[in-house]
Backbone as CSV, one residue per row, in Angstrom:
resi,resn,N_x,N_y,N_z,CA_x,CA_y,CA_z,C_x,C_y,C_z
1,MET,-9.639,11.922,49.606,-10.539,12.407,48.583,-10.656,13.924,48.612
2,ASN,-10.495,14.497,49.780,-10.591,15.941,49.902,-9.448,16.619,49.139
3,PHE,-8.280,15.989,49.126,-7.139,16.531,48.393,-7.458,16.622,46.900
4,PHE,-8.097,15.587,46.353,-8.475,15.579,44.943,-9.481,16.687,44.645
5,ASN,-10.451,16.876,45.501,-11.464,17.911,45.285,-10.865,19.309,45.333
6,GLU,-9.870,19.502,46.153,-9.255,20.821,46.288,-8.501,21.224,45.014
7,TYR,-7.811,20.269,44.421,-6.931,20.602,43.308,-7.479,20.229,41.931
8,ALA,-8.656,19.648,41.865,-9.227,19.275,40.576,-9.555,20.504,39.740
9,LEU,-10.086,21.544,40.354,-10.394,22.768,39.614,-9.118,23.446,39.133
10,LEU,-8.095,23.442,39.949,-6.815,24.031,39.542,-6.239,23.311,38.328
11,VAL,-6.311,22.004,38.327,-5.805,21.224,37.200,-6.671,21.449,35.965
12,ALA,-7.990,21.521,36.157,-8.904,21.704,35.027,-8.696,23.046,34.352
13,VAL,-8.269,24.052,35.072,-8.016,25.370,34.492,-6.595,25.459,33.955
14,ALA,-5.651,24.843,34.630,-4.242,24.981,34.255,-3.892,24.216,32.982
15,VAL,-4.498,23.079,32.746,-4.133,22.261,31.579,-4.419,22.989,30.260
16,PRO,-5.616,23.567,30.023,-5.822,24.281,28.754,-4.948,25.530,28.617
17,VAL,-4.720,26.228,29.729,-3.869,27.419,29.663,-2.440,27.027,29.301
18,LEU,-1.942,25.975,29.902,-0.585,25.517,29.572,-0.509,24.971,28.142
19,ALA,-1.574,24.358,27.664,-1.577,23.856,26.279,-1.513,25.010,25.299
20,ILE,-2.286,26.072,25.530,-2.255,27.236,24.629,-0.900,27.928,24.698
21,ALA,-0.350,28.056,25.903,0.971,28.671,26.034,2.028,27.823,25.325
22,GLY,1.919,26.500,25.421,2.871,25.623,24.734,2.753,25.721,23.221
23,LEU,1.519,25.804,22.708,1.325,25.975,21.265,1.907,27.294,20.780
24,ASN,1.703,28.353,21.560,2.263,29.645,21.183,3.787,29.616,21.191
25,LEU,4.367,28.962,22.178,5.825,28.853,22.230,6.346,28.072,21.033
26,PHE,5.671,26.983,20.689,6.067,26.173,19.535,6.002,26.995,18.245
27,LEU,4.917,27.774,18.059,4.801,28.616,16.866,5.856,29.709,16.854
28,TRP,6.129,30.302,18.004,7.111,31.378,18.066,8.504,30.853,17.746
29,ILE,8.835,29.674,18.258,10.140,29.080,17.955,10.219,28.735,16.465
30,GLY,9.098,28.349,15.867,9.061,28.016,14.448,9.119,29.227,13.530
31,GLY,9.080,30.437,14.074,9.226,31.632,13.255,7.944,32.379,12.984
32,GLU,6.828,31.931,13.530,5.566,32.645,13.311,5.559,33.917,14.139
33,ARG,5.161,35.008,13.515,5.072,36.278,14.229,3.726,36.903,13.935
34,GLY,3.056,37.383,14.960,1.790,38.069,14.800,0.601,37.157,14.582
35,THR,0.770,35.848,14.707,-0.344,34.928,14.512,-0.641,34.141,15.777
36,LEU,-0.091,34.574,16.881,-0.239,33.810,18.106,-1.588,34.063,18.755
37,ILE,-2.004,33.143,19.604,-3.304,33.234,20.262,-3.253,34.215,21.419
38,LEU,-2.178,34.186,22.168,-2.034,35.098,23.299,-1.632,36.484,22.804
39,PRO,-1.953,37.537,23.555,-1.592,38.891,23.125,-0.079,39.073,23.024
40,THR,0.345,39.919,22.100,1.767,40.209,21.930,2.037,41.655,22.300
41,THR,3.293,42.007,22.374,3.671,43.379,22.717,3.740,44.279,21.490
42,GLN,3.639,43.707,20.286,3.735,44.494,19.067,2.450,45.286,18.844
43,ASP,2.607,46.520,18.407,1.463,47.361,18.101,0.846,46.891,16.790
44,ARG,-0.436,46.559,16.792,-1.085,46.035,15.595,-1.197,47.086,14.488
45,LEU,-1.398,48.342,14.845,-1.533,49.377,13.836,-0.230,49.569,13.065
46,SER,0.902,49.552,13.755,2.177,49.722,13.049,2.477,48.524,12.153
47,ALA,2.106,47.316,12.575,2.323,46.140,11.739,1.426,46.187,10.513
48,TRP,0.219,46.675,10.670,-0.714,46.772,9.552,-0.226,47.805,8.537
49,GLN,0.274,48.938,9.016,0.778,49.980,8.117,2.044,49.524,7.407
50,ALA,2.853,48.710,8.048,4.083,48.226,7.422,3.762,47.300,6.252
51,THR,2.704,46.516,6.354,2.361,45.625,5.246,1.733,46.394,4.094
52,GLU,1.052,47.489,4.383,0.453,48.284,3.314,1.488,49.162,2.608
53,ALA,2.569,49.498,3.275,3.554,50.420,2.723,4.340,49.801,1.569
54,ALA,4.592,48.514,1.630,5.425,47.876,0.612,4.641,46.767,-0.102
55,PRO,3.843,47.122,-1.110,3.121,46.070,-1.831,4.080,45.251,-2.693
56,ALA,3.799,43.989,-2.817,4.653,43.109,-3.605,4.404,43.338,-5.097
57,ALA,5.476,43.300,-5.868,5.358,43.471,-7.311,4.810,42.190,-7.936
58,VAL,3.910,42.336,-8.876,3.313,41.192,-9.549,4.080,40.939,-10.843
59,THR,4.512,39.701,-11.035,5.266,39.325,-12.223,4.488,38.271,-12.991
60,ASP,4.357,38.474,-14.293,3.660,37.507,-15.127,4.628,36.402,-15.503
61,THR,4.342,35.194,-15.070,5.219,34.055,-15.352,4.579,33.074,-16.319
62,THR,3.598,33.526,-17.087,2.947,32.668,-18.060,3.906,32.406,-19.224
63,PRO,4.120,31.139,-19.590,5.039,30.866,-20.699,4.433,31.314,-22.022
64,ALA,5.302,31.724,-22.917,4.842,32.136,-24.242,4.408,30.904,-25.026
65,SER,3.489,31.094,-25.953,3.022,29.948,-26.742,4.142,29.475,-27.668
66,VAL,4.266,28.169,-27.786,5.369,27.584,-28.538,5.006,27.401,-29.999
67,GLY,3.810,27.064,-30.285,3.415,26.819,-31.659,1.948,26.454,-31.727
68,ASP,1.592,25.768,-32.794,0.209,25.354,-32.948,-0.110,24.220,-31.970
69,VAL,-1.282,24.289,-31.413,-1.731,23.252,-30.490,-2.725,22.380,-31.226
70,ALA,-2.532,21.084,-31.168,-3.444,20.161,-31.836,-4.722,20.080,-31.018
71,GLU,-5.813,20.418,-31.661,-7.101,20.374,-30.984,-7.688,18.975,-31.161
72,ALA,-7.851,18.257,-30.082,-8.445,16.929,-30.120,-9.471,16.849,-29.012
73,PRO,-10.586,16.221,-29.266,-11.582,16.105,-28.208,-11.064,15.227,-27.074
74,ALA,-11.413,15.583,-25.871,-10.922,14.857,-24.705,-11.525,13.470,-24.589
75,ASN,-12.671,13.246,-25.215,-13.299,11.931,-25.105,-12.975,11.027,-26.288
76,ASP,-11.991,11.379,-27.094,-11.582,10.559,-28.226,-10.910,9.279,-27.669
77,ALA,-11.205,8.148,-28.294,-10.689,6.869,-27.794,-9.171,6.807,-27.849
78,GLU,-8.578,7.330,-28.916,-7.120,7.299,-29.042,-6.454,8.203,-27.990
79,VAL,-7.099,9.324,-27.708,-6.547,10.224,-26.699,-6.612,9.572,-25.333
80,ARG,-7.717,8.869,-25.036,-7.839,8.187,-23.755,-6.835,7.049,-23.633
81,LYS,-6.517,6.362,-24.716,-5.511,5.310,-24.676,-4.136,5.909,-24.417
82,ALA,-3.852,7.036,-25.050,-2.543,7.660,-24.906,-2.337,8.197,-23.482
83,ALA,-3.420,8.592,-22.876,-3.304,9.147,-21.528,-3.057,8.008,-20.565
């Protein structure tokens, strides 16, 4: 029983640390960068400035209107049957 008491605290501390390290490894292998729980070697200020330097261009992808739209009430019985 003394053996269990000696190493129970070690196991209780090691399991969550290994779980977080495993999650970080899984995310890193999956391609995630800069979102990990453990500290990284990348400078946060340089990463922040890099995202501000190149803003993404906004493109309007709204389709042009094709023609007249038939206005019908949504609670019309025929419209509900057709739906």
